[in-house]
N, C-alpha and C positions, 0 to 999 in steps of 0.2 A: 570472429572468433579473437581475432588481435586486439580488438578494443575492448572486449569483455575480460580478456586475459590481463591486459594492462592494469584494469581497475583491481583485479583479484590480487595481482602482485603488489600494488601499491596502497590498498585500503584493506583494513581489518574487517571483516563481515562476521557478525554475530548472529546466530540464531537463537530465537526464544523457544519456548515450548507452545505447540498448537493447541493446548487445552482450552477450556472455556473459562478457566479461572482468570482473574485480571486484578492484578495488585500493583503495588508500589515497584516491585521488580521490573515489571514489564515497562513502565514508566521510566526507570532509570536505564534500562536497556535502550530504550528510544533516545535518551539524551546522549548515551554513548555512541549512538548513531547519527547525532548532530541535531537532535529536536529541540535542545535548550528549553525545556519544560520547568519552569520554576517552582519553588516549594508551594508557594500559594495555589499554583495551577494544579501541581500534583494532588493537593488536597481537595480541590474543587471537582476534580475528575474523579477521585475515589468517592466523593459523596454519591456519584453515579454508579458506582461499582456494579450494584445489582442489576440495573437497567442494561449495562455492558456485557455483563454475564449472561444475561438471559439471551440477549441478542447473538452472543458468541454461541451459546447450547443450540440455538436454531439453525446455526450454518456448520455443517459438516467441515471438519478441519481439511480434507483433501479437496474440497470443492475447487475448481479452477475456472478462471475468467478465459483461460484458453480452450475450455470446451464449447459445446454448442450454446447458444443464447438462451434457450428454453431451460437448461440446466443451471443457469446462473440464478441464484435466490435474489433477485432483484429487491422485492419488497422487504426481505429479512436484511438485505444490506443495508437499506434505507433506515430501517429501525436501528441498527447498528450506530450508523452515523449519525442519526438523530438523537442518540445519547449523550453525544458531546455538544450538542448544540447549545449556545448561548453560554458557554463558559468562556469568562472573560479571558484574552490571550490565547485561546485556542483556535486555532484556525485548521484548515484542510492539512496542512504540512504537518504539524504536530500530532494530529489526530492519526494521520494514516502511518506516520513513523512509529506510533504506538501500537497501532493495529496489524501491521504489515506482518510481523514474526507470529502473530497469532493465526493468521489465514494468508501465508506467504503466495499462494497461487490464486488468491482472490483480489487482495487489497494492494493496489500500486502505491508506491509513495509519492503522493500530490504535493512534492515541494514546488517552490517557485518556478524551477527550471520546467518541470513536467507540466505545472499549470499554464506556463507561457507556451509551451508546446501545444496544448491543447486549448488554446485561447477560443477559437472557433466553436467549442462546445460549452464554453463557461457560460452559465445563466448570469451571472455577475453577484456582486457581495449583497445585492438587495434582495436575491433569491432565498428561500428557506434552506437552511444550512444543509440537511440531509438530502435535499433536492438538488442543490448546486454540486455536491460531492458526487452523488448518483449521475449526473449528467456528465461529468469529468469523466467518470469511470466508464460510462456507455462509450464515449469518444476514445478512451484507452482500448476498450475491448475491440473497437472497430481497426484499429491500428494492430492490435495484436492479431486479430483474424486476417487480415491482409497480408500478415507476415508470418503466419503460423508454421509453415513447412522450415523455413529458414531458421526461426527461434527454436523449434523442436530439433532440427539438426545440431544447432550452436548447444543446446541442453544436454544431448546425447555426448556430444564430443567433450564438454566440459565434466561431464558425469565421468567420462573414461580417464579423464585427468584428476579425479578425485574431488571435484568441486560438484556441490548439489545445489543449484540454482534454478529456481521455477521460470517459466518464460516471461512471467510478470517482471520478475527481478532483472532478467536480461534486457528486457525491453526498456527498463527505468535506465539501465547502464549505458544504452544505444542513445537515448533521447538526451541524457547528460553529454554524452560525447560528442553529439552533433550539436549542442547547443553552446557548449563551453569552447569547442574548436572551430565552431562555424561562424 
């Protein structure tokens, strides 16, 4: 609780809307969160807007990675990730920073710190983009499941203090704290 509270006090967390629309404002929000998506990359992503929105429409906004494995729409999540494949300059970090606000309980932010933490689940840069992302999310879910009760208790306590964070975001912060301080 102290670790997550510390991040909440020092960082500003903005939430997007969990709709199925996807436009430049979503990418600007990701940039405010540290994604550093360049103008040319924004244009390239927006060329895929229809595919991204169709994939988002196929995934209910409330779906959670913290639920049971059979309820996670793995194939649809792969389709969402595949919509970002082969866009020059767009890797897992930028993609998930853009998608996390759309599905905050389902999509972890796979930045370099979280990817390093999940190195044993990484298929490597030669793997297909969506397949690699999905493998990392499956590894992430394993840790989420192993710590489910503690993460839910932390979420409840944070909610009591006026902070609405998903278990996914809480685990992101804990992984960050372990890597940054460890």
